[in-house]
FIVO-894455 format. One record per residue: x, y, z of N, C-alpha, C, O in turn; residue number from 0. Coordinates in Angstrom, 3 decimals. Each point is the difference from the previous one (the first is absolute). Last residue first. Example, Ala and Ser with C-alpha at 12.3 -4.5 7.8 and 13.67 -1.06 7.14 Angstrom:
12.850;-2.250;7.080;0.820;1.190;0.060;-0.770;1.090;0.730;0.509;1.108;0.169;1
-0.219;-6.828;-0.239;-0.890;1.190;0.000;0.900;1.200;0.000;1.036;-0.019;0.665;0
***
This chain:
75.179;55.273;66.841;-0.061;-1.463;-0.173;1.057;-0.455;-1.008;0.110;-1.193;-0.283;248
-0.582;5.544;3.975;0.086;-0.410;-1.413;-0.008;-1.523;-0.068;0.535;-0.682;0.874;247
-2.310;4.814;2.786;0.653;-1.292;-0.227;-0.025;-0.333;-1.496;-0.978;0.268;-0.698;246
1.120;4.830;2.543;-0.943;-1.082;-0.285;0.763;-1.294;-0.273;1.082;0.006;-0.586;245
1.077;3.787;3.772;-0.230;-0.297;-1.419;-0.977;-1.166;-0.159;-0.036;-0.912;0.825;244
-0.218;4.266;3.408;0.765;-1.163;-0.436;-0.280;-0.274;-1.477;-1.125;0.209;-0.456;243
1.014;4.676;3.007;-0.826;-1.102;-0.509;0.895;-1.147;-0.464;1.039;0.201;-0.630;242
0.818;2.993;4.517;-0.262;0.072;-1.447;-0.858;-1.177;-0.450;0.083;-1.071;0.601;241
1.793;2.363;3.912;-1.432;-0.096;-0.296;-0.317;0.081;-1.492;-1.150;0.221;-0.378;240
5.625;0.107;2.041;-0.530;-1.130;0.748;-1.449;-0.247;-0.376;-0.437;-1.148;-0.067;239
2.722;4.914;-1.619;0.254;-1.220;-0.769;-0.417;-1.258;0.739;-0.194;-1.046;-0.620;238
-0.446;5.316;2.712;-0.561;0.072;-1.347;0.174;-1.315;-0.741;-0.951;-0.507;-0.594;237
2.935;1.120;4.865;-1.434;-0.230;0.071;-0.639;-0.012;-1.387;-0.905;-0.789;-0.269;236
5.476;1.844;0.517;-0.207;-1.380;0.442;-1.484;-0.331;0.035;-0.418;-1.046;-0.496;235
1.681;5.487;-0.386;0.265;-0.865;-1.149;-0.254;-1.472;0.350;-0.558;-0.752;-0.799;234
0.257;3.883;4.261;-1.122;0.158;-0.935;0.192;-0.855;-1.247;-0.963;-0.566;-0.517;233
4.459;0.708;3.670;-1.155;-0.697;0.555;-1.183;0.078;-0.963;-0.690;-0.994;-0.225;232
4.575;3.413;-0.796;0.198;-1.434;-0.225;-1.177;-0.807;0.540;-0.385;-1.010;-0.590;231
0.398;5.728;1.329;-0.149;-0.341;-1.426;0.130;-1.503;-0.241;-0.795;-0.577;-0.742;230
-1.114;2.710;5.360;1.299;-0.224;-0.621;-0.173;-0.558;-1.412;-0.848;-0.860;-0.238;229
-2.591;1.768;3.599;0.261;1.094;-0.931;1.313;-0.195;-0.747;0.330;0.784;-0.890;228
-1.994;-3.671;4.411;-0.724;-0.243;-1.259;0.241;1.114;-1.018;-0.334;-0.157;-1.174;227
2.060;0.260;5.689;0.763;-0.894;-0.869;-0.682;-0.240;-1.337;0.658;-0.325;-0.988;226
-0.671;4.353;4.704;-0.962;-0.750;-0.816;0.769;-0.859;-1.001;0.467;0.495;-1.026;225
1.163;1.308;6.027;0.216;0.112;-1.440;-1.017;-0.864;-0.730;-0.203;-1.161;0.356;224
0.433;3.801;4.743;-0.224;-1.235;-0.745;0.110;0.253;-1.507;-0.523;0.985;-0.521;223
3.056;1.627;4.651;-1.051;0.175;-1.018;-0.141;-1.288;-0.802;0.975;-0.512;-0.550;222
2.373;1.356;4.071;-1.342;-0.041;0.569;-1.127;0.127;-0.992;-1.166;-0.068;0.387;221
5.801;-0.070;-1.722;-0.146;1.117;0.939;-1.428;0.097;0.523;-0.553;1.092;0.133;220
0.341;-4.508;-3.454;1.217;0.801;-0.031;-0.234;1.249;0.832;-0.880;0.807;-0.301;219
-1.378;-6.117;-0.597;-0.110;1.334;0.589;1.362;0.677;-0.093;1.021;-0.622;0.292;218
-4.025;-3.955;-2.481;1.238;0.756;0.184;-0.309;1.379;0.562;-0.957;0.654;-0.415;217
-1.096;-6.194;-0.768;-0.211;1.392;0.373;1.327;0.688;0.232;0.997;-0.645;0.325;216
-1.345;-3.828;-2.039;-1.426;0.251;0.175;-0.298;1.454;0.355;-1.102;0.485;-0.258;215
5.120;-3.612;-2.403;-0.225;1.136;0.892;-1.490;0.301;0.039;-0.618;0.240;-1.037;214
2.870;-5.227;0.093;-0.510;1.225;-0.621;-0.186;1.080;1.057;-0.278;-0.290;1.164;213
3.240;-4.739;-2.227;-0.727;0.887;0.915;-0.394;1.290;-0.716;0.696;0.480;-0.895;212
2.037;-4.081;-0.962;-1.440;-0.141;-0.214;-0.812;0.908;0.919;-1.216;0.102;-0.162;211
6.049;-0.492;0.316;-0.403;0.682;-1.228;-1.498;-0.084;-0.247;-0.546;0.813;-0.745;210
3.156;-0.724;5.589;-0.516;-0.963;-0.982;-0.546;0.735;-1.211;-0.735;0.977;0.142;209
2.392;1.105;3.932;1.114;-0.476;-0.816;-0.439;-1.023;-1.047;0.825;-0.463;-0.788;208
-3.794;2.425;4.101;0.470;1.059;-0.900;1.158;-0.425;-0.890;0.290;0.666;-0.994;207
-4.351;-3.785;2.947;1.399;0.292;0.299;0.501;1.070;-0.968;-0.094;-0.188;-1.213;206
-4.982;0.469;1.393;0.826;-1.173;0.277;1.402;0.424;0.380;0.215;1.129;0.441;205
-3.717;1.948;-1.778;-0.840;-1.167;0.307;0.799;-1.276;0.257;-0.579;-1.082;0.093;204
1.645;6.537;0.924;0.258;-1.025;-1.009;-0.731;-1.268;0.403;-0.067;-0.328;1.185;203
0.504;6.033;-0.243;-0.632;-1.228;0.482;0.096;-1.022;-1.126;-0.435;0.257;-1.123;202
3.586;4.374;2.421;-0.857;-0.764;-0.909;-0.617;-1.173;0.741;0.551;-0.488;0.987;201
1.667;5.816;0.283;0.061;-1.453;0.083;-0.954;-0.630;-1.005;-0.841;0.676;-0.591;200
2.392;4.123;3.358;0.137;-0.454;-1.383;0.193;-1.517;0.039;1.026;-0.486;0.475;199
-1.516;4.104;3.235;-1.024;-0.989;-0.365;0.010;-0.276;-1.501;-1.019;0.130;-0.679;198
4.037;2.814;3.514;-0.874;0.477;-1.061;-1.137;-0.949;-0.373;-0.900;0.403;-0.737;197
3.040;-0.107;5.846;0.564;-0.070;-1.346;-1.084;0.265;-1.044;-1.162;0.216;0.344;196
0.274;-0.427;4.402;0.732;1.202;-0.350;0.635;-0.020;-1.367;0.456;1.036;-0.484;195
-1.412;-5.628;2.976;-0.723;1.252;0.257;0.878;1.191;-0.319;1.167;0.045;0.389;194
-0.229;-4.553;-3.034;0.154;0.521;1.351;-0.781;1.293;0.140;-0.176;0.746;-0.963;193
1.844;-4.699;-2.752;-1.300;0.437;0.511;0.160;0.399;1.465;0.034;-0.856;0.885;192
3.908;1.203;-4.823;-0.638;-0.924;0.943;-1.336;0.587;0.434;-0.266;1.187;-0.192;191
2.956;0.939;-3.182;0.789;-1.216;0.171;-0.607;-1.020;0.935;0.332;-1.183;-0.073;190
-0.466;6.964;-0.159;-0.500;-1.171;-0.711;0.852;-1.218;0.337;1.004;0.113;0.703;189
-0.317;4.153;1.528;-1.284;0.238;-0.676;-0.589;-1.259;-0.617;-1.215;-0.193;0.039;188
5.504;0.516;2.216;-0.878;0.671;0.945;-1.393;0.223;-0.592;-0.933;0.346;0.725;187
4.609;-2.215;-3.199;-0.689;-0.981;0.831;-0.850;0.637;1.084;-0.779;-0.692;0.654;186
3.846;2.345;-4.388;-1.406;0.414;0.090;-0.801;-0.960;0.881;-1.227;-0.045;-0.093;185
6.029;-0.130;-1.652;-0.189;1.041;1.001;-1.422;0.494;0.143;-0.215;1.126;0.448;184
2.446;-4.747;-3.183;-0.315;1.254;-0.675;-0.268;1.140;0.973;-0.171;1.146;-0.416;183
1.055;-5.513;2.035;1.152;0.349;-0.828;-0.216;1.345;-0.683;0.943;0.777;-0.157;182
-4.523;-2.580;2.662;1.109;0.387;0.872;1.204;0.466;-0.812;0.618;1.014;0.323;181
-4.354;-2.799;-2.612;-0.299;1.327;0.531;1.121;0.499;0.902;0.323;1.187;-0.020;180
0.017;-5.581;-1.602;0.122;0.956;-1.100;-0.231;1.422;0.493;0.759;0.909;-0.333;179
-1.538;-4.385;3.340;1.438;0.199;-0.217;0.251;0.988;-1.129;0.906;0.829;0.084;178
-5.423;-2.043;0.808;0.591;0.847;1.030;1.502;0.232;-0.203;0.484;1.118;0.179;177
-2.671;-3.597;-3.943;-0.829;0.979;0.715;0.831;0.841;0.969;0.554;1.026;-0.395;176
0.939;-4.818;-2.316;-0.916;0.661;-0.930;-0.757;1.144;0.663;-0.741;0.722;-0.667;175
3.708;-3.529;3.071;0.838;0.600;-1.039;-0.836;0.694;-1.067;0.524;0.790;-0.785;174
-2.623;-3.280;4.242;0.544;1.254;0.539;0.850;0.725;-1.041;0.027;1.230;-0.044;173
-1.693;-5.494;-0.985;-1.112;0.955;0.062;0.502;1.357;0.488;-0.410;1.044;-0.508;172
3.532;-4.528;0.537;-0.351;0.365;-1.374;-1.128;1.024;-0.027;0.060;0.973;-0.752;171
1.183;-2.848;4.860;1.048;0.921;-0.459;-0.304;0.476;-1.408;0.219;1.166;-0.329;170
-2.977;-4.454;2.208;-0.261;1.287;0.625;1.040;1.045;-0.400;-0.313;1.187;-0.093;169
0.811;-5.696;-1.432;-1.127;0.678;-0.632;-0.257;1.377;0.605;-0.293;0.948;-0.728;168
5.224;-3.264;0.449;-1.210;-0.079;0.827;-1.118;0.863;-0.575;0.239;1.109;-0.478;167
3.492;-3.308;-2.699;-0.220;1.234;0.761;-1.246;-0.148;0.862;-1.038;-0.419;-0.512;166
2.607;-3.101;-2.608;0.543;0.075;1.341;-0.212;1.266;0.791;0.229;0.002;1.209;165
-1.759;-1.398;-5.833;1.405;-0.398;0.117;0.613;0.434;1.322;1.189;0.312;0.069;164
-5.721;0.645;-1.213;0.121;-1.392;-0.441;1.429;-0.517;0.132;0.223;-1.208;0.089;163
-1.098;5.762;0.755;-0.538;-0.844;1.076;0.138;-1.469;-0.355;0.349;-0.821;0.849;162
0.818;3.965;-4.119;0.985;0.020;1.073;-0.447;-0.872;1.173;0.818;-0.679;0.620;161
-3.827;1.281;-4.145;1.106;-0.866;-0.416;1.081;-0.038;1.072;0.573;-1.057;0.265;160
-4.184;3.959;0.429;-0.432;-1.390;0.099;1.117;-0.958;-0.400;0.188;-1.039;0.632;159
0.391;5.731;-1.151;0.085;-0.415;1.400;-0.353;-1.472;0.151;0.633;-0.713;0.778;158
-1.153;2.555;-4.978;1.427;0.009;0.318;0.193;-0.499;1.440;0.863;-0.831;0.283;157
-5.173;1.524;-1.603;0.488;-1.276;-0.525;1.524;-0.086;0.088;0.557;-1.096;0.069;156
-2.967;5.084;1.259;-0.297;-1.124;0.901;0.561;-1.330;-0.485;0.310;-0.869;0.815;155
0.205;4.809;-3.603;0.871;-0.076;1.175;-0.348;-1.159;0.949;0.904;-0.664;0.507;154
-3.048;2.342;-4.770;0.595;-1.330;0.111;0.913;-0.154;1.216;0.595;-1.060;0.195;153
-2.793;5.178;-1.545;-1.046;-0.957;0.398;0.554;-1.411;0.184;-0.636;-0.838;0.640;152
3.242;4.514;-2.381;-0.037;-0.083;1.451;-1.043;-0.979;0.516;0.125;-0.523;1.107;151
1.051;2.027;-5.730;0.095;-1.395;0.420;0.029;-0.146;1.518;0.221;-1.096;0.515;150
-0.283;5.360;-2.666;-1.242;-0.673;-0.373;0.004;-1.464;0.407;-1.065;-0.599;0.152;149
4.981;3.192;0.599;-1.106;0.495;0.822;-1.294;-0.748;-0.314;-0.734;-0.387;0.909;148
4.624;-0.628;-3.489;0.156;-0.413;1.398;-1.172;0.446;0.859;-0.479;-0.770;0.832;147
1.612;1.269;-5.788;-1.192;-0.678;0.506;0.084;-0.351;1.483;-0.854;-0.734;0.498;146
4.397;3.143;-2.991;-1.265;0.514;-0.511;-1.206;-0.598;0.715;-0.963;0.714;0.280;145
5.374;-0.873;2.558;-0.190;-0.051;-1.437;-1.414;0.432;-0.344;-0.759;0.446;0.860;144
3.264;-2.959;3.623;-0.217;1.307;-0.567;-0.065;-0.130;-1.518;0.510;-0.961;-0.577;143
-1.684;-2.439;5.166;1.017;0.441;-0.938;-0.282;1.387;-0.510;-0.848;0.710;0.540;142
-1.839;-2.910;2.772;-0.234;-0.567;-1.329;1.052;0.444;-1.007;-0.219;-0.109;-1.207;141
0.273;-0.729;6.956;-0.326;0.920;-1.082;-0.165;-0.724;-1.312;0.209;-1.209;-0.095;140
0.048;0.616;5.989;0.005;-0.622;-1.321;-0.445;1.011;-1.043;-0.941;0.761;0.226;139
3.689;-0.246;4.745;-1.314;0.043;-0.636;0.132;-0.649;-1.362;1.108;-0.225;-0.487;138
1.979;-0.099;5.379;-0.189;0.137;-1.439;-1.476;0.101;-0.353;-0.873;-0.523;0.692;137
5.189;0.123;3.379;-1.366;0.477;-0.246;-0.180;0.185;-1.497;0.854;0.590;-0.663;136
2.651;-4.073;3.091;-0.140;1.203;-0.817;-1.479;0.362;-0.116;-0.824;-0.859;-0.313;135
3.160;-3.069;2.529;-0.463;1.123;0.814;-0.131;1.309;-0.752;0.009;1.069;0.611;134
1.153;-5.773;-2.017;1.145;0.826;0.384;-0.401;1.174;0.875;0.856;0.656;0.593;133
-4.124;-3.619;-2.401;0.843;-0.768;0.923;1.198;0.808;0.479;0.483;-0.199;1.115;132
-3.323;2.108;-4.415;-0.686;-0.122;1.299;0.871;-0.730;1.009;0.113;0.433;1.146;131
1.456;-0.123;-5.581;0.006;1.308;0.653;-0.629;-0.075;1.387;0.527;0.554;0.965;130
-0.707;-4.412;-3.583;1.388;0.273;0.377;0.095;1.341;0.726;0.682;0.111;1.019;129
-4.813;-1.290;-2.900;0.276;-0.771;1.218;1.422;0.246;0.488;0.234;0.107;1.203;128
-1.468;1.819;-5.296;-0.723;0.651;1.093;0.246;-0.728;1.322;0.175;0.642;1.036;127
1.560;-2.547;-5.027;0.747;1.183;0.441;-0.688;0.699;1.172;0.670;0.445;0.932;126
-2.094;-4.444;-3.625;0.443;-0.137;1.396;0.717;1.242;0.527;0.368;0.041;1.174;125
-2.043;-0.519;-5.751;-1.133;-0.304;0.879;0.401;0.006;1.472;-0.827;0.303;0.860;124
4.040;0.285;-4.458;-0.840;1.191;0.216;-1.132;-0.248;0.998;-0.403;0.910;0.725;123
3.229;-4.686;-1.710;0.731;1.104;0.629;-0.862;1.248;0.182;-0.021;0.549;1.101;122
-0.841;-5.191;-3.058;-0.859;0.695;0.961;0.700;1.168;0.701;-0.504;0.508;1.002;121
2.669;-3.419;-4.263;-1.209;0.518;-0.653;-0.840;0.848;0.951;-0.678;0.931;-0.434;120
6.008;-1.212;1.192;-1.139;-0.924;0.045;-1.251;0.661;-0.585;-0.140;1.223;0.023;119
5.099;0.253;-1.671;-0.912;0.190;1.127;-1.167;-0.976;-0.085;-0.443;-0.355;-1.092;118
4.012;0.887;-2.233;0.326;-0.891;1.103;-0.935;0.145;1.195;0.075;-0.794;0.937;117
-0.380;3.510;-4.959;-0.266;-1.406;-0.340;0.241;-0.934;1.181;-0.650;-1.040;0.115;116
-0.938;6.178;0.593;1.198;-0.716;-0.438;-0.306;-1.474;-0.212;-0.880;-0.563;0.651;115
-2.429;3.766;0.840;0.845;0.854;-0.830;1.183;-0.739;-0.599;0.564;0.450;-0.997;114
-5.655;-2.471;2.278;1.326;0.267;0.563;0.831;0.836;-0.966;-0.177;-0.081;-1.215;113
-5.064;0.749;0.877;0.957;-1.074;-0.255;1.319;0.320;0.692;0.289;1.168;0.259;112
-5.280;0.500;1.534;1.013;0.270;-1.019;0.847;-1.250;-0.209;-0.124;-0.986;0.727;111
-3.443;3.108;2.770;-0.385;-0.843;-1.133;0.927;0.311;-1.171;-0.339;0.769;-0.899;110
1.224;1.707;4.603;-0.145;-1.344;0.563;-0.365;-0.989;-1.108;0.551;-1.099;-0.065;109
0.607;6.163;-0.202;0.363;-1.170;-0.789;-0.025;-1.324;0.709;0.872;-0.834;-0.243;108
0.059;5.472;2.919;-0.729;-0.236;-1.239;0.366;-1.374;-0.569;1.070;-0.543;0.275;107
-0.789;3.366;4.729;0.427;-1.143;-0.808;-0.917;-0.160;-1.207;-1.205;-0.201;0.148;106
2.978;4.005;3.574;-1.178;-0.255;-0.822;0.424;-1.039;-1.027;0.789;0.288;-0.900;105
1.406;0.915;5.994;0.057;-0.386;-1.413;-1.396;-0.014;-0.604;-0.958;-0.445;0.631;104
4.222;2.653;3.883;-1.190;-0.704;-0.488;0.049;-0.164;-1.514;0.731;0.708;-0.693;103
3.284;-0.251;4.449;-0.477;0.583;-1.250;-1.227;-0.789;-0.463;0.125;-1.181;-0.322;102
3.252;0.826;4.289;-1.414;0.379;0.150;-0.515;0.748;-1.230;-0.612;1.061;0.116;101
4.987;-3.305;0.855;-0.055;1.445;-0.211;-1.424;0.540;0.061;-0.217;1.197;-0.188;100
1.016;-5.871;0.735;0.923;0.655;0.936;-0.090;1.511;-0.106;0.066;0.697;1.013;99
-2.531;-3.327;-4.074;-0.560;-0.119;1.347;0.870;0.732;1.016;-0.512;0.686;0.885;98
2.069;-0.940;-5.279;-1.166;0.886;0.064;-0.644;-0.051;1.376;-0.441;1.024;0.521;97
4.001;-3.976;-1.421;0.477;1.383;0.091;-1.169;0.968;0.125;0.062;0.950;0.780;96
-1.044;-5.505;-1.462;0.577;0.209;1.335;0.484;1.436;0.171;-0.180;0.594;1.063;95
-1.513;-1.958;-5.338;-1.039;0.085;1.024;0.579;0.286;1.381;-0.551;0.819;0.736;94
2.339;-1.336;-5.496;0.445;1.030;0.953;-0.982;0.142;1.153;-0.036;1.039;0.659;93
-0.624;-4.116;-4.281;1.420;-0.185;0.279;0.561;1.051;0.953;1.129;-0.128;0.472;92
-5.666;0.173;-2.160;0.172;-1.121;0.922;1.462;-0.168;0.418;0.285;-0.463;1.104;91
-1.866;3.554;-4.486;0.086;0.538;1.358;0.213;-1.117;1.026;0.485;0.262;1.101;90
-1.297;-0.826;-5.894;1.382;-0.017;0.471;0.156;0.517;1.420;1.049;-0.186;0.617;89
-5.393;0.160;-3.082;0.476;-1.235;0.603;1.407;0.006;0.553;0.261;-0.696;0.981;88
-2.385;5.506;-1.647;-0.593;-1.274;-0.413;0.797;-1.146;0.601;0.584;0.154;1.073;87
-1.676;5.537;0.128;0.891;-0.987;-0.591;-0.755;-1.256;-0.428;-1.230;-0.031;0.005;86
1.628;5.062;2.832;-0.963;-0.553;-0.961;0.775;-0.955;-0.889;0.910;0.422;-0.714;85
-0.045;1.878;5.825;0.561;-0.644;-1.187;-1.124;-0.595;-0.831;-0.751;-0.850;0.478;84
1.348;5.036;3.232;-0.887;-1.091;-0.385;0.570;-0.568;-1.291;0.179;0.732;-0.974;83
1.819;2.627;5.368;-0.041;-0.577;-1.343;-1.150;-0.976;-0.139;-0.439;-0.606;0.977;82
3.106;4.230;2.247;-1.432;-0.286;-0.112;-0.259;-0.486;-1.420;-0.383;0.775;-0.877;81
4.734;0.680;2.345;-0.369;-1.192;0.759;-1.495;-0.304;-0.010;-0.430;-0.975;0.616;80
4.982;3.670;-2.884;-1.449;-0.057;-0.216;-0.496;-1.285;0.654;0.290;-1.099;-0.474;79
4.377;2.989;-0.199;-0.661;0.094;1.308;-1.513;0.143;-0.157;-0.641;0.795;0.686;78
4.163;-1.596;-4.090;-0.691;1.284;0.019;-0.765;0.229;1.312;-0.672;1.019;0.164;77
2.974;-5.099;-0.911;1.009;1.053;-0.188;-0.627;1.391;0.090;0.621;0.938;0.500;76
-3.482;-4.679;-0.407;0.762;0.097;1.244;1.052;1.111;-0.092;0.200;0.756;0.951;75
-2.689;-1.778;-4.803;-0.867;0.649;0.989;0.734;0.166;1.329;-0.159;1.017;0.674;74
2.355;-3.424;-4.070;-0.084;1.423;-0.340;-0.843;0.747;1.027;0.374;1.089;0.435;73
-0.101;-5.775;-0.068;1.283;0.624;0.339;-0.050;1.507;-0.254;0.474;0.792;0.814;72
-4.166;-3.339;-2.146;0.054;0.100;1.463;1.302;0.656;0.455;0.006;0.797;0.939;71
-0.488;-1.670;-5.510;-0.960;1.028;0.409;0.011;0.190;1.511;-0.058;1.128;0.490;70
2.656;-4.598;-2.386;0.582;1.317;-0.303;-0.926;1.121;0.469;0.460;1.014;0.524;69
-2.049;-5.422;-0.150;1.084;0.231;0.950;0.629;1.373;-0.220;0.283;0.717;0.960;68
-3.552;-2.101;-4.041;-0.608;0.243;1.310;1.090;0.331;1.030;-0.133;0.955;0.765;67
1.551;-2.259;-5.013;-0.615;1.324;-0.063;-0.620;0.365;1.346;0.127;1.135;0.459;66
1.616;-5.460;-1.121;1.066;0.987;0.191;-0.548;1.421;-0.010;0.504;0.871;0.709;65
-3.678;-4.364;-1.527;0.660;-0.158;1.307;1.071;1.063;0.258;-0.020;0.653;1.044;64
-4.075;0.600;-4.225;1.029;-1.030;-0.046;0.813;0.022;1.283;0.149;1.045;0.632;63
-3.643;2.158;-1.037;-0.556;-1.332;-0.233;1.049;-1.112;-0.034;-0.261;-1.095;0.498;62
-1.493;6.529;1.182;1.179;-0.787;-0.367;-0.412;-1.466;-0.052;-0.758;-0.460;0.853;61
-1.123;5.705;0.484;-0.369;-1.080;-0.912;1.279;-0.698;-0.461;0.784;0.569;-0.760;60
-2.358;2.649;5.162;1.090;-0.402;-0.881;-0.464;-1.193;-0.835;-0.382;-1.036;0.542;59
-1.775;5.253;2.619;-0.318;-1.265;-0.667;1.103;-0.297;-1.015;0.164;0.728;-0.979;58
-0.511;2.277;5.692;0.569;-0.029;-1.340;-0.275;-1.373;-0.597;0.452;-1.012;0.535;57
-3.359;3.769;3.487;0.898;-1.081;-0.427;0.524;0.223;-1.414;-0.667;0.606;-0.839;56
-0.522;3.369;4.426;-0.669;-0.832;-0.991;0.956;-1.095;-0.444;1.209;0.227;-0.062;55
0.299;2.575;3.373;-1.426;0.135;0.297;-0.858;-0.817;-0.964;-1.090;-0.445;0.358;54
6.078;1.125;-0.259;-0.579;-1.208;0.570;-1.466;0.090;0.341;-0.553;-0.938;0.576;53
3.793;4.067;-2.829;-0.072;0.152;1.453;-0.665;-1.188;0.687;-0.099;-0.039;1.227;52
0.510;0.272;-5.972;1.360;0.067;0.519;0.020;0.144;1.527;0.955;-0.418;0.655;51
-5.133;0.465;-2.876;0.642;-1.307;-0.166;1.390;0.011;0.626;0.366;-0.922;0.729;50
-2.872;4.939;-0.881;-0.606;-0.937;0.961;0.608;-1.402;-0.079;0.041;-0.720;0.997;49
1.554;4.069;-4.170;0.405;0.179;1.383;-0.684;-0.948;0.991;0.688;-0.533;0.870;48
-1.373;1.059;-5.814;0.945;-1.010;0.473;0.260;0.079;1.498;0.415;-0.985;0.611;47
-3.217;4.133;-3.035;-0.624;-1.322;0.060;0.916;-1.078;0.548;-0.471;-0.990;0.559;46
2.065;5.411;-1.297;-0.979;0.007;1.087;-0.620;-1.387;0.163;-0.210;-0.470;1.118;45
3.080;1.148;-4.751;0.742;-0.072;1.262;-0.939;-0.013;1.200;0.242;-0.707;0.978;44
-2.185;1.265;-5.219;0.647;-1.316;0.073;0.736;-0.172;1.329;-0.123;-1.031;0.662;43
-1.824;5.237;-1.708;-1.004;-1.007;0.370;0.615;-1.389;0.142;-0.385;-0.766;0.884;42
2.484;5.659;-0.092;0.234;-1.098;-0.924;-0.911;-1.150;0.411;0.233;-0.649;1.020;41
0.639;6.339;-0.083;-0.769;-1.218;0.282;0.229;-1.018;-1.107;-0.134;0.308;-1.184;40
3.914;3.308;2.481;-1.225;-0.092;-0.791;-0.695;-1.323;0.278;0.652;-1.030;0.173;39
2.445;3.012;3.713;0.114;-0.606;-1.330;-1.349;-0.014;-0.711;-1.054;-0.057;0.633;38
2.690;3.771;2.971;-0.840;-1.197;-0.069;0.118;-0.608;-1.401;-0.201;0.701;-0.992;37
4.015;2.403;3.676;-1.007;-0.070;-1.066;-0.781;-1.316;0.052;0.576;-1.066;0.217;36
1.556;3.651;4.167;0.378;-0.952;-1.047;-1.094;-0.070;-1.052;-1.181;0.105;0.332;35
0.799;2.476;3.686;1.018;0.620;-0.854;0.434;-0.909;-1.142;0.651;0.453;-0.942;34
-3.777;-1.691;4.485;-0.612;0.800;-1.066;1.015;0.673;-0.903;-0.356;0.472;-1.080;33
0.324;-5.066;4.074;0.829;1.206;-0.105;-0.494;0.819;-1.191;0.255;-0.359;-1.149;32
-2.349;-3.744;2.303;0.483;0.370;1.332;0.839;1.278;-0.005;0.247;0.586;1.053;31
-2.060;-2.431;-5.079;-1.136;0.161;0.903;0.439;0.461;1.385;-0.726;0.726;0.680;30
3.961;-1.824;-3.969;-0.658;1.270;-0.328;-1.189;0.250;0.912;-0.290;1.152;0.326;29
2.557;-5.258;0.087;0.881;1.078;0.433;-0.640;1.360;-0.256;0.092;0.902;0.833;28
-2.301;-4.753;-2.382;-0.069;0.103;1.457;0.875;1.150;0.522;-0.381;0.714;0.928;27
0.549;-1.682;-5.531;-1.313;0.512;0.355;-0.123;0.183;1.508;-0.508;1.020;0.464;26
4.400;-3.020;-2.208;-0.043;1.426;-0.343;-1.331;0.618;0.398;-0.041;1.140;0.462;25
0.557;-5.776;0.070;0.850;0.719;0.965;-0.038;1.503;-0.261;-0.068;0.802;0.931;24
-2.183;-3.588;-3.982;-0.710;0.043;1.278;0.820;0.745;1.060;-0.553;0.762;0.793;23
2.477;-1.511;-5.061;-1.141;0.923;-0.110;-0.685;0.157;1.355;-0.332;1.112;0.412;22
3.689;-4.344;-0.742;0.580;1.346;-0.044;-1.096;1.056;-0.058;0.077;1.023;0.681;21
-1.364;-5.513;-0.959;0.453;0.319;1.350;0.621;1.398;0.061;-0.188;0.724;0.977;20
-1.149;-2.367;-5.173;-1.170;0.202;0.857;0.413;0.379;1.415;-0.605;0.879;0.613;19
3.979;-1.994;-3.752;-0.638;1.276;-0.343;-1.183;0.290;0.926;-0.186;1.133;0.444;18
2.323;-5.318;-0.028;0.868;1.086;0.472;-0.632;1.361;-0.269;0.010;0.877;0.864;17
-2.188;-4.686;-2.562;-0.101;0.043;1.456;0.832;1.150;0.564;-0.448;0.718;0.893;16
0.707;-1.511;-5.524;-1.345;0.452;0.354;-0.153;0.130;1.508;-0.573;0.977;0.483;15
4.579;-2.783;-2.184;-0.088;1.438;-0.277;-1.362;0.548;0.408;-0.094;1.089;0.566;14
0.811;-5.740;-0.303;0.779;0.705;1.018;-0.106;1.511;-0.178;-0.134;0.738;0.976;13
-1.833;-3.477;-4.265;-0.747;-0.054;1.258;0.730;0.778;1.098;-0.616;0.764;0.743;12
2.802;-1.222;-4.849;-1.182;0.853;-0.174;-0.815;0.046;1.288;-0.464;1.063;0.412;11
4.099;-4.000;-0.594;0.473;1.382;0.075;-1.158;0.981;-0.152;-0.023;1.041;0.656;10
-0.754;-5.647;-1.230;0.140;0.342;1.411;0.479;1.438;0.171;-0.384;0.678;0.953;9
0.110;-2.409;-5.324;-1.341;0.141;0.574;0.068;0.403;1.468;-0.780;0.840;0.451;8
4.810;-1.790;-2.657;-0.593;1.220;-0.549;-1.380;0.254;0.595;-0.343;1.132;0.341;7
2.582;-5.134;0.705;0.633;1.132;0.679;-0.569;1.327;-0.487;-0.137;0.945;0.777;6
-1.339;-4.897;-2.922;-0.446;0.019;1.400;0.563;1.226;0.716;-0.732;0.709;0.690;5
2.170;-1.572;-5.071;-1.382;0.474;0.004;-0.537;0.115;1.414;-0.726;0.939;0.326;4
5.017;-2.798;-0.896;0.025;1.420;-0.325;-1.404;0.593;0.022;-0.198;1.109;0.497;3
0.674;-5.741;0.070;0.502;0.703;1.174;0.000;1.506;-0.227;-0.351;0.774;0.890;2
-0.783;-3.546;-4.482;-1.057;-0.033;1.016;0.418;0.763;1.247;-0.799;0.717;0.602;1
3.963;-1.278;-4.046;-1.045;0.930;-0.423;-1.121;0.073;1.037;-0.529;1.075;0.284;0
***
């Protein structure tokens, strides 16, 4: 049943890619030969073309070991070579292949439990180091789901755990900044402090990977952000300065 479901899902993907390529060929032919009919505009097919031509990366979400391998095989069959793998701990088992094929990774779930009873307790903590040692470019993510975006504030602590289990500290910082921008294709604007970039950065009163450190200032695209206007900050100040209860005897 699992094999049948897998083949059915892949057939849907294959059909979508084939349809998009057929649409694009028909459009190009009509543009070069006015005697041919121009196909009706299809927004879905138009949106797929930059990915199929390699101008934009294809983000593949795959998490289990065999699923990741199948996804890479499918991309190779479809001649899609601009990939980004969004994944979790099982990626460690395909690190050498990802390095050889130059597939960057967005790694979720450093702060997680092992997926299998036989795996060591620190398997999720050391996955980032395994990727680094194999030569895989990777960024760190917070997973997907309802609260993944709002929990982005915890990304430094994902990196901190990876550092505690062997990942070089400078690689961890880069996985939160410049490497992420490179994988997303926006490193010409953000990701590092360089002349000509947007000047998006924070000032922190200590180690950015330490939970006790606080943000003292923030700039986005050169504009300073008023941190005191943030709702959580105002609540913190309100209850920090609340009247203390009278002593009881």
